[in-house]
C-alpha positions in Angstrom: -40.3 23.2 -11.0 -38.1 21.9 -8.0 -39.9 18.9 -7.3 -39.1 18.0 -11.1 -35.8 18.5 -10.7 -35.1 17.0 -7.6 -37.3 13.5 -9.2 -35.3 13.6 -12.4 -32.2 13.5 -10.5 -32.8 11.0 -8.2 -33.9 9.0 -11.2 -30.5 9.7 -12.8 -28.5 9.0 -9.8 -30.5 5.3 -8.6 -30.1 3.9 -12.9 -27.3 4.9 -13.6 -24.0 2.4 -12.9 -21.2 4.1 -11.2 -18.1 2.9 -11.7 -15.8 2.9 -8.2 -12.3 4.5 -9.5 -11.9 6.6 -7.2 -11.8 8.0 -3.4 -11.8 11.2 -1.6 -11.7 11.4 1.8 -11.2 14.3 4.2 -11.4 15.3 7.9 -11.2 18.0 10.1 -10.3 17.8 13.5 -10.2 20.6 16.3 -9.3 20.0 20.4 -9.3 22.9 23.2 -7.2 21.8 25.7 -6.4 24.5 27.7 -3.9 23.1 30.2 -0.4 24.8 31.3 1.3 23.2 27.7 -1.3 23.4 25.1 -3.9 25.6 24.2 -5.4 24.3 21.0 -5.1 22.0 18.0 -6.0 22.3 14.9 -5.7 19.1 11.9 -6.9 19.1 8.9 -6.5 16.4 6.3 -7.5 15.2 3.0 -6.8 12.1 1.1 -7.1 10.6 -2.7 -7.0 7.4 -4.4 -7.5 6.9 -7.9 -7.9 3.3 -9.2 -6.2 2.3 -11.9 -9.2 -0.6 -13.2 -12.6 0.2 -11.9 -13.1 -1.8 -8.6 -15.5 -5.2 -8.2 -17.8 -4.3 -5.1 -20.4 -7.4 -6.1 -20.4 -9.8 -3.1 -17.9 -7.9 -1.0 -18.0 -5.1 1.5 -17.5 -1.6 -0.1 -14.7 -0.8 2.5 -12.4 -3.5 1.9 -13.7 -4.4 -2.2 -10.0 -2.3 -3.1 -7.8 -4.6 -1.1 -9.2 -7.7 -2.0 -9.5 -7.2 -5.4 -5.9 -6.0 -5.6 -6.4 -3.2 -7.1 -3.4 -1.0 -8.7 -4.1 2.6 -7.5 -1.9 5.7 -6.6 -2.8 7.5 -3.1 -2.1 11.3 -2.6 -2.4 12.6 1.1 -2.1 15.8 2.9 -1.9 17.0 6.3 -2.1 20.0 8.0 -1.6 20.6 11.6 -1.5 23.5 14.0 -0.7 23.7 17.4 -1.2 26.8 19.6 0.3 27.4 23.2 0.6 30.4 25.5 4.5 30.4 24.9 4.7 29.1 21.5 3.0 28.0 17.9 3.7 24.6 16.1 2.8 24.4 12.0 3.5 21.1 10.6 2.8 20.1 6.8 2.8 16.1 5.7 2.4 15.3 1.8 2.6 11.8 1.3 2.4 10.2 -2.1 2.1 6.2 -2.7 1.7 3.8 -6.0 0.6 0.1 -5.8 0.5 -2.2 -8.3 -0.6 -5.8 -8.6 
C-alpha cells in the first residue's frame, strides 16, 4: 500500500506542470561564540515572495528567472535575532515589506 501511494505521488509530481508563483525561504543560525563579550547568537528568518504573473523558467536559470523576466511581486520578510552575553541580552526583530511592478 505504501509503495502504491509513493508511486502514485511521484507520478503526479512528474506529470504536473508547476507554475512558479511564489517562493518561500527560511533559515536558522546558531553561533556559540564563548568569548568575554558575547556567549551565543541565534538568528531565525523567513522570507516570502509572491509573483503576480507566473515566472517563465524556460531557457533561463531558475535562480535568476524572476529577475530576468522583470516579474511584478510582493515581498515580506521577518528576522529575529537574540544575542546572549554574561552581562546582557539583546533581542531584535525586523519586518520588511516591499512591492515591485514592471
